[in-house]
C-alpha positions as CSV (number, residue, x, y, z in Angstrom):
1,M,0.0,0.0,0.0
2,P,1.5,3.4,-1.0
3,E,2.5,5.7,1.8
4,G,-0.2,8.3,1.0
5,E,-2.9,5.6,1.4
6,T,-1.4,4.5,4.7
7,E,-1.4,8.0,6.1
8,S,-5.0,8.6,4.9
9,R,-6.2,5.4,6.5
10,K,-4.4,6.4,9.7
11,Q,-6.2,9.8,9.7
12,T,-9.5,8.0,9.0
13,I,-9.0,5.7,12.0
14,Q,-8.1,8.7,14.2
15,R,-11.3,10.5,13.2
16,I,-13.4,7.5,13.9
17,N,-11.7,7.1,17.3
18,R,-12.4,10.8,18.1
19,I,-16.1,10.3,17.1
20,Q,-16.4,7.2,19.3
21,G,-15.0,9.3,22.2
22,Q,-17.6,12.0,21.5
23,L,-20.3,9.4,21.4
24,N,-19.2,7.9,24.7
25,S,-19.1,11.4,26.2
26,L,-22.6,12.1,25.0
27,K,-23.8,8.7,26.4
28,T,-22.3,9.6,29.8
29,A,-23.9,13.0,29.7
30,I,-27.3,11.5,29.0
31,E,-26.7,9.0,31.9
32,N,-25.8,11.9,34.2
33,D,-29.0,13.7,33.2
34,R,-27.2,16.7,31.7
35,D,-29.5,19.5,30.3
36,C,-31.0,19.2,26.9
37,E,-29.1,22.2,25.5
38,Y,-25.8,20.6,26.3
39,L,-26.9,17.2,24.8
40,V,-28.0,18.8,21.6
41,T,-24.8,20.8,21.3
42,Q,-22.8,17.6,21.8
43,A,-24.9,15.7,19.3
44,H,-24.5,18.5,16.7
45,T,-20.7,18.4,17.2
46,I,-20.8,14.6,16.5
47,E,-22.9,15.2,13.4
48,K,-20.3,17.7,12.1
49,A,-17.5,15.3,12.8
50,L,-19.4,12.6,10.9
51,S,-19.9,14.9,7.9
52,S,-16.2,15.7,8.0
53,L,-15.3,12.0,8.1
54,I,-17.4,11.4,5.0
55,I,-15.7,14.3,3.1
56,H,-12.3,12.9,4.2
57,M,-13.2,9.4,2.9
58,V,-14.4,10.7,-0.4
59,E,-11.3,12.9,-0.8
60,G,-9.2,9.8,-0.1
61,Y,-11.0,7.8,-2.6
62,I,-10.5,10.4,-5.3
63,E,-6.9,10.9,-4.5
64,H,-5.9,7.2,-4.3
65,Q,-8.4,5.1,-6.2
66,A,-10.3,7.2,-8.7
67,K,-7.0,8.7,-10.0
68,I,-5.9,5.2,-11.1
69,L,-9.4,4.3,-12.4
70,V,-9.4,7.4,-14.6
71,H,-6.5,6.0,-16.5
72,E,-8.1,2.6,-16.9
73,D,-11.7,3.6,-17.5
74,A,-12.6,7.3,-17.3
75,E,-16.3,6.7,-17.7
76,E,-16.4,4.3,-14.8
77,A,-14.3,6.7,-12.7
78,L,-16.8,9.4,-13.4
79,R,-19.8,7.2,-12.5
80,S,-18.0,6.1,-9.3
81,I,-17.3,9.7,-8.2
82,K,-20.9,10.7,-9.0
83,R,-22.2,7.8,-6.9
84,L,-20.1,8.9,-3.9
85,F,-21.2,12.5,-4.3
86,E,-24.8,11.4,-4.3
87,L,-24.3,9.1,-1.3
88,S,-22.6,11.9,0.7
89,H,-25.4,14.3,0.1
90,R,-28.4,12.2,1.2
């Protein structure tokens, strides 16, 4: 696996670990009966982190996989990128 892909995967795992920590923190806050405003704020932070994760994964795909596919089958690369774009905006 090329170094760029390895670094991208490492960053993806770090983002997932951070989100898991945020989810655990939210769960603890709910268990401790924190006020609704705090819970909603934390949930919104998690939502933004998930959106950022999706963008990061799509960027990684384009940088590492679609770039190769473009040379092999440009039409398939375009279809693949369009599918990812649609999925990320549902």
